[in-house]
N, C-alpha and C positions, 0 to 999 in steps of 0.2 A: 538423420534424425526425421520424423514426421512433423511439419509444420502446416499441415492443411486443415487441421480442427478450425472451427468457427463457432463464434459465438452468434446464438441466433435468437434469445432472449433474456431478460434480467429483470430483477427487482431489486429495491435498495430502502432499507427504512432511513427516516431520520438517524443522526447520531447525536449523544448528547446523555444526559441523565434521564432516561425513559421510566415508562410506568411500568414496562413488562418487568414481570417478577423473576424471569430466568431465561437461560439458554433456549429452552425448549419452545418459551413463548416468542422470542426472537426468531428462531427458524420458522416458525410458523407463520410469522408474518411474510415471508422470503419465499419459500419453497413454492408453495401453489401459485403465486402470483409469476413467478418466473416462468413456471410451466406456462399458465395461460398467456403470459406476454408471446413467448415462441409460439402459440398456436397450435400446440400438441395437446394429447389427452394426459392425463398422469399416468395411465397403463403404458405410455410409449417409452416411459422413461427406463431405461435398460440399467442404470449404475445411479449411486449417489456418493458423493464426494464431501466431506466436511471438515472445514479446516476450525480450529477450536485449538487454543494455545492454555487456557484454563490455569495449570499448574497452582489451582489452589481459590482461584476467583469463584469457582462454583463447586458446591458439593459434590452436584449430578457432574459425573465425568462420564466416559462412553458415552458420546452423544451420536454415535453414528445412524441408529435408530428412531431419532426423536423426531425426524422430519414424518414417520409414518404415523405419528399423532393426529398431524393435520392433514396427512394425503395417505391415506390409508392404501389406495392402490399400489403405493411403493412396497407393500408388504411382498416379502419373497424375493427381491431385489438385493443384489450385493450392496452393501452400505460401508462406507470406511471412513475413519476418522484420521486427518492428517495434521501433525504438528511440526514446525520447523520454526518457534517462536514466531517473532514477528511476522514472517513469511508463511504462516499456515496457510494462509488462503491460495497463496501461489503454490504450495505445495499440493494443495489438493486439485488445482488448476491442471498440475503436471499429472497427476493422477490420473485425471480424468482423461486426458488428451493421450494418455499412455494406453489406457483401456479402450480408447476409439481407433488408436493405432494398430491394436492387436486384433482388432475384428472381435471384440467380444460384445459390441452392443453399436446402437445407432445413435441413440440420444444420453446424454449425462448431464444430470443435475448438479452443479457444484454451489456449496453454501460456505460461507464463512460468517462466524458470529461470535460474540462476546459479551458478557455482563461484567463489566469491572465496578460500577459506581455503587453498589451494595457492599463493597469491600470497605473496611476503615483504612484511611490515608497511609498511616504507616504501614501496614501489611501490603498495599497496594504496590509500596516500591520495593519490597524485600519481595516479593511473587515476581515483579519483573525482573530482578536480579538473577531469577533463575536461567535468564537468556544468557547469563554472563558466565566467565570461570569462576565459579563460588571459590576454589582452592586458593585462589589469588587475589579476586577482587569483591569477595563476599563481604569486606568491613568497609569497602568504601563509602563513606558518608553520603549521604543525600540517595543511597539506592542507586538505580540503573541510571538516573539523572547526572548522579555522581562519576559514571563510566564515562560518559560523554562530555562533562564537565573537564575531566583529566585529560580527553581527546583535545578539547577546544585548548586547554592551558597549553599543553605541549605545542599545538598549531602555532599558538600565538608566540611562544618561546621562539621558535623557528622564523617564522615568517611576519612578527610582529603583529600590533594588535588590532583585530579583525572587528571589533566590535560595533562599528559604522555598517560593515556588511552582515552579519547575522541581524542586526536592528532592521535594516532594508529587507532581508528576508522574510524576516515575522511581517513586516508591514505590508510587504506585497502579498504573502498570501492570506492576511488578514482581509486585505480590499479584494482579493479574488472570493473570498469564502462568502462576502456579502451576496454574490449573486447566486451561491449556492444552496438550493432549498433543503437539501441533505445536512447542511452544515451545522456543527453544534455552537459556534461563535459565529454570527452575521454580523459583525461589527469592524468598521475599518477604524483600527486603533492609531494609525499614523505611524511615521517614523519616530517623531519627537518622543511618543510615551515608549516605545519600544526601546528606544535607544539609553533612556535615563533610568537609573535605578530610583525607585521611589516604595513607599508603603503598598501601592497597589502592582507594583513590579519589582518585588525584592528580589536577591541574588537566591537563586536555589542550589546550585553547584558552579560557584565560580568559575569562570566569567560569566556561566550562563545564569539569566534571568528568567523569571516566569513566563515573559513573552517568546523565549526561545526553547520552550518545551511544549509538545505536543498535549494534549488534552486527555484526561481518563473519561472513557465515553462506555455507553452500550450501544449495540447497534449488530445489523447483519446486511449481508447483501447474498445473492444468488444469480447465477446464469446457470443457460442451457448450451452445452456444446454439443455439436454434429460434426459429420464427415462435411468437407466441400460438396459432395456431388449433391447430398441432402439439402445442403445451405441453398443452393444456386436456386432451389424452386421455393423458397421460403420467402416472407416479406421484408426481413432484414438479415442481413448477414457481416459479421465481422471478420476478417480471417487473420489468423497466426503466421505470419510471413517469418518469424524466427521467434523461438522460445528456448531459453539457455539457463541452467542452473548450475552452480559452483558454489562451493564450499571452501572455507579458509580454516586457519587454524581459530580455535575458540579462545584461548589465552591471548590478551594484549601483549603480553612480553614476547610473544613467538612473532610480533609482526613490527612493521613500522605503523603506528597507530594516526600518523598525521595522513597516510594514504590508504584510500579505499583499494587495496589491490585486487580482492576478489570480485569487488563491482566491475573494475576495470576490465578483468578478464572477461567477466559474463557481457558486458558491453560490447566488446571486440569481438567476441565469438559469435553474439546477436547479429551485430552490423555484418560480419562477414558472411553469416549464414543468409541473412536478407538480401546481399547484394547492394546495398546502400551505404551512404557515408551520413556522419551524422547531420551534417547540413540539410540531407534530405527529408527529414523528419519535419512535421508539422508541428507539434506539441511531444512536450514529456511531463508525464506523471513520475514524481519521485518521491522516495521515503523520507521524508522531513520529520523523523521523530523528534529531533533537535534541528536548529538554524545550522550547528555545526555540521550536523551530517548532510543538508541540502548543499553547503558550501563543499564539502568533500565528493560530495556525487557530481556537480558541475564539472571537476578534475577527472573522476573517475569515468564519465563518459566522454572524454575527450574536448570539453567546451573550451578549457583554459588548460596550461600547463600546471604543474603541481605548484603551489603556493601562490597562485593567480586566480583562485576561484571569485575573489571578491569583484574582479573586474565585470565578471558577469551579471552579476546583479547591481553594482555600483553604476554600472553603463546602461541598464536598461534593457540589457540582453533578453532576461528571461522575464519582463514583464509583460502583461497580455497582450500588447502591443508590439513587443519587442521580437528580435529576430528567431528565438526559440522561446516562445513562452513554456513556463515550468510550474505546475502545479494550479492551473489556471482553476480547479475544483476548489483550492484553498489548501490542497495538501493535507497533512496529517495534523498540522499547526491550527488551522481553522475547522476544518471538516470534522476532526475529532480521529482517535485512534482506539478503537475496540481491536484488541491485537488479531484476533482470527479473522476477522471481516475485513480487515485492510487491504490485503492483497486482492479479494475478491472486488471489492468497492474500487481499487482502483483502475482495474480492467472494466468495470462496468462503465465507471466515467469517462474513460477513454473510447468505451465502445458508442455512448451517447454522444462525444464529441463527433465521431469519425462518420455516424450516420445521420448528422445535423439534428438531433433530438437533445442537445443540452440547454436547451432555453437561454436563460440569461449570461450562461456561462458561455455560449457559443463561439467559437471561433472562426474567422472568416477562411483560414486556410486550415483545413483540417483533413489532409489527404492520409498521411502515414503518422502513427503515434508511437511513441518509445515509453514502456511502463519500467521502472525499477523498484522493486519490493524487496527488503531485506530482514533477515532476521538477525538478532542479536546485533553487534558493532560490526556489520559487514561481514557477517561469518556465513550466512547462509543468503545468497546472492542469485536474485531472479530478474530476467531480463525479457521482456516481449516487445516486439515490434508487429503493430496492428495495423491494418487497411481495411476501408469497407470493401466487402465482395460484392453487396447490391445496397 
């Protein structure tokens, strides 16, 4: 498998309830900026790869050519839309990597975007349920949050009440989000607020409270990929040391929902491909669509054995100053989760860390990054291992 693709430029909007009227506007904010950040001309881009979930968030579907509206030099270049639920951005990245590996081009533009906040609340929940197995899960109360509420409830039944750990994950990520200029919520909520049920933090899908759920967001991120030889002559470059994608069953009924087995497979394959062990990583950006997801992802990556994920957060391992910082960006929990943009965003913030351009988020140890992005409840699983090339 080709692992030598490099990220050589990027752009990122703030996440949140944005004034941009549609996906086209969001794409326009990042497409040209990423090209300029890479120091290339728009005409040098050989292919465009767009991650968008949509599924009803926008009446304008078929987004592959929307970047041409703001970057007309992309006309007559191949452009393709990728959808793999909440991992649509990572799917687009893999498409771009394959394009480069096949020798079809030298520079690829990857864009992830989503406009969610214009959709009414109840409709949002139903739209996101499209990332579940509707035949069996379509009537779960509270929409997609209800799917993860069921996962959390089953985990609690097996391993005991983990509410302290979930609150600690939420508090950690909100504290980290204060330092991220792109984050939707830049407020340190504190453990006590995240732990207690209240009028401001009600149960959404018990045992999950509002602070256990990622935010409904608008936003976009983009990056330029090229081959390693070309990247060595550019101002900055972040190399894919590994990139793995595995899919698992869609129905929860076909799996042990207290274990993200697809995520574990992806992590194991990525670490093997990179020739590294988990302890070699400097930090991880992981898919905390819900706090129970981050807890299970600790176990999937091998940070703790099954059932012991709580230790990682309660003992401070995953804090910004811990032995393996997780979600220094604030994660989806504080940064926001515009579905199609998330996978690209995670790679961009990791690249910023690795090149020393993360500002107030910057970690002292920034040699090697792990990124885990998933679609659905650990159905589409993507792991990247990244390192700075220059």
